[in-house]
Each structure stands twice: as structure tokens, then as C-alpha cells.
N, C-alpha and C positions, 0 to 999 in steps of 0.2 A: 467433434472434430478428434482424430486419432493422432497422438503426439508420443512419440518415442516409447509405443506401447501402452499408453495411458489415453482414457476418454477425456477430453477437456470439453466443458459446457462454456461458452462464451456468446457473449452480445456482439455483433459483428453488423455493425452501420457504417459501411464505406460508401461513399457517393461522392461522384464529381472530383474535383482537384483539390478539395480540402485538406488540410494537414492532418495527418492521423495523429490520434491520442489513445495509447495504450494506458489502460486505466486499471490499476490493483489494489485491490480492497486490504481490509486490514483482518486481523485474526476474529474469528466467529463470525466475518461477513460475506459476503458473495459478490459477484457482480450487479445483484439486485440493489444493494446499499447504494448505487450510484444513480439510481433510477431518476431523481430529482435533479441531479446534477446535468446528467445527460439531456435531460428535458432543456435545458438552459442553454449547454454548450454546443449540441447537435447542428445548430446554424453554422457554427465558425469551425468545427472539427469533424472529422469521421471519427467515429468511437470504436475501439476494440477494447473488451471487457471481459476477461476470462474469470470464471471460477478458480482459484489456485488450488493444488492439490490438497487432496481432504477437505475441501471447505464446497458447500453448493451441491453442484450437480455433476462435479468433477470427480473422477475416480479417486479412492482412498485405497491404495497399493498395502500389502501388509508389510513390505519391508521399511522400515524404518530410514534406512539410508538412502531410499527413493525420494525422501523429503528433503535430503539437503538443498542449501540455497543455491549451490552451483548446478543441482541438477535442474531446480525450478528455471533457473537462468536458460540453461538448455532448452527447456521445453519453451518458453517465450520465444527464444529466436527460432525455434523450428515451426512456431505459430505464425510469425511475420512472414518466414520462407514461403509457407504455403501459402498464406494470402498474397504473395508476391511484393511485400512491401520492403523497400530498401533502407528507409529509416523514419522515425517517427519521434513524436515527442511521448515520453514515458512519465506519467502521474502515480504515485504511491502514498498512499495513506497508512502510516502506523507501520505495521508488519510488511504492508505493501510498499512501503516508503523504503524498508531495509532490502525488500527484493529489488526494487528499482535501482537503489544505489549499488547493488551487488551487479545487477545487469548492465548498469553503466559502465562500471569496472571491466568487465569480461567482455562487453560488446559494444565498444564506444562507438565504434562506425556504425552501429544501427540507431544511435541516439542523436536526435536532432535538438533536441533540449530535455531540461529534467525537472519535474515538479515534485518537490517532498513536502508531504503535509503531516504535521505533526510526528516527525521521525527522526532517526539517529542512524549514523553509520557503524553502529556496534558499540561494544564495551572495549576499551582499549587495556585494561588490566586484565591478566591471566587469572588472578584470584576472582575478581569480581564475575568473570565468566564462568568460572568453576561454581561458584555460588548460585550464578543465575540458572546453570543447567540444573544443579540439584533441585532448586526451587521449581523449575519449569518440570522436571521429572516427577516430583511430588504432585503438581497438579495435573500432569497426564496419568497417573496412578488413580488419581480421585476421580478422572473422567470415565476411565476404563471401567474402575468398580462401581460407581454410582449412576453414571447416565448422564444425561444433559440437563435435566431438569434442575437438580441440586447445583450443577455448575453455573448455570445461567444465573441463578439466583445469586451467586456469590459475585460473578463477574460484574453485572449490572451495578452493583452495589459499590464497587471499587471506587476509592476516592478521584481517581483519573477520569471518572465519567461522572463525577457529581453534578456537572453544569446541564448534563443530558436530563436531568430529572425536571428542568424547564420547559421542556420541549412541550408541543402539543400533544394531547392524549392518544390521538391518531398515530402520529409518527413514533411515538414512544412504545405504541403496541406493535407497529409494522418491524421496528428494531428487533423487538423482543421474540417476535414469530420467527423473525429471519434467523437469530441464534438458537431458538430452540429446534429448527428444522434441520440443524447441522448433525452429522454423522460424528458421536463422540469420539468414535476409535478413529476417525481421521484427524479430528482435532488433537487427539492425544499424541498421534504420530506427527503431525505438525509441531507441536511443541519439542517433542524430542528430537526431531529431525533438523528444525529450522528455527527453533526460539533463540531468543537474542543471546542466550548464551552460546549455542552452538554456532551461530554466525561468526566467521571471521571478523575483525575490525577491517573497517575500510576509511579510518580516518586519513592515512596517508594516501589514498588513492585521490582525496578530494583535490589535491594541487593539480592533478591531471584532468581534472574535467573541465577542458577550456569552452566546451558547448555551455550556452546560457541555462542557468539554474534558478529557479524561483522556489524559496523558501516559505511556506504559510503555515504560520501558527495561530492559536487564539490566545489572548492576553491573560485568560484565566489558567492556562496551562503552563504554570511556571516552569517545570521541569523542561518541557520541550523547547520553550521559549529560549532558555538559557542554552540549550544543545544547538539552536538554530543559530544564535548569535556566535557560538564557538567556531560554528561549520561556516558562517559566512566568513570569518578570519581568514579560512584557508582556501576558499572557493576563487578561482580568479575572475570568473564572470558570473556573479550574483546578484539577486534581489530578494530581501527578507520584506516580507509584508506581515504583520501584526492585525488581526483582524479582532476589532473589540467586542465584547459581550459574547465571546466565543471560547470553549475550553478545547478538549482533545479532537473532536468530530466536528471540525469547523465547516466543513462541506454540509454537513447535517444541522447545525446550530445556526449557521449564516449563510444558507445556498447561495442568496443572489449577491451578496458581497464577495462570496467565496468566488463566483463564477465570473463577475465582472473583473474581478483583479486578475484570474487567470486570461481572459480574452483581451484584457489591457495590456498585459505582458506580449502576448502572442502577437499582438499587432504591432507591439513596438519591436519584435525580433523580425516579423516580415518586412516591414518598412527597411531594416537595415540590411537585410539579406538584398533588397532590391538596389541599394546603392552601388 
């Protein structure tokens, strides 16, 4: 699909009157990362899952400014407009959750509900943002200079993903191949253009999110468990679910529990809307 001058690859499984779920993957991922979740959710949702800019089969433009989180939000709004979707549920994992939060702040009228998986509204402190920008730029330099394989070897050994070492071999292989298939220059520009440091802080926007919000974290992911608890204090209409025996990638590590919690939440919203 051509979106604001860029080619976007997406899974588009819209059928019947089912609620639409827009699914946004994390850094080094693509729409394919959700294949198991989609198989469990498609009975209840119409699914749209794009490869975000610089990832998967979507374009990797040269200009770093094109990767800003605001531009990505505009692209997502254009995708919904082209598909004639007036509102949808938006799910984002990690980086995708940051995008989902920014999208909800900018296009509130398009959001029926928000699902944030192991995610954050950004860094509040300017010094922390500056420090993170420097770190992300160094990582981007490494990607540009050394290519994808050394980066993937580094990335998959981060403490954040330690619990993924317990996944079945076939699933670990699939995740690794998905990462290795990425364009290193696309990932580098994504880091420079929409990394955690470059993203504005959306903490102050949370109080305005009057639509239902579901926060999902794994009990082994202490950092994002804490962030989710802080977010819940500020969100007027939110639910926080902690999935046991799961780390950062809850949807991969506990796919059945993840999907059942999401479906249960959706059914509750639909019942409320019928009243």
C-alpha cells in the first residue's frame, strides 16, 4: 500500500462486522511476529498489522526525519483512511506500544481502545532523553558499519530478552531469522528518528485517554511492570494484567494467556457498549 509516498507492507484481514485491531510490532520485528497471536485472535477481531517504516518489507527512506514518531502516526491514520476504518482498537508491543501511545494522543478520535504490551509513554526527563539519544545513535552507527548479524547477536543477548532463551527451539529460530531479515540501515534510521530518546514524553497525555486501556506485562520484566503500574495511576479507564512466567515479549512467551486476556477485555468492552 502506498502511504504518504512510502510503500507499506501489511497483513490485512478485515472480514464481517468484527472489531478492527491494529497491531504494531516492536523494534527488529515485523507483522510476521504476530502470526501466532493472529491465529488465536482472528475469530474475534479483524486484523491490520503493518511493517513499520524501516522494518520488514516496508520502505526504508533515506531521510532520518521521515522516521519521526509523528510521521509514523500520520502514516497509520492514512492506512486506516484508505481502508475506510473510522475507529479501531490499537495494540502495540514495546516500540510499537510507544507508537500506539503517540497515535492515541494525536488521533484520539480513531481509537476505540488501546492495548499496550511491555511499553512506555517515553522518558520524562530531558537529560535521560539526551543520554538515550546518544546511546541509540551509537547503536545505529554500529548497525550501519557492521551490518545485521553482529547486531542481532548483541540484541538477542540483552538482559531484557533473557526469558526468551526458554522458548522452544523452532520459535527462537523463527524470531532470529525475522531479525536477520531486517535492513540494517532501516533499523539504524528508525533508532535515530523514533528511538525512545527522540520520542516526546506522553506521560501528561495519559489523563486524557478516556477510552479503555489494557496494559499487559510479564512478571519477569520488572522494568516494564513498574512502568505499567505508574501508567495505571494516571489512566482514567485502565486494566493492568501481569502474565506469569513471561518476560518482555509476553505475546510470544505466553501466547494463549495473552490472547485470552485480550479477548476477555474486548468482550467486557463490547458488553458495556451495548448497555
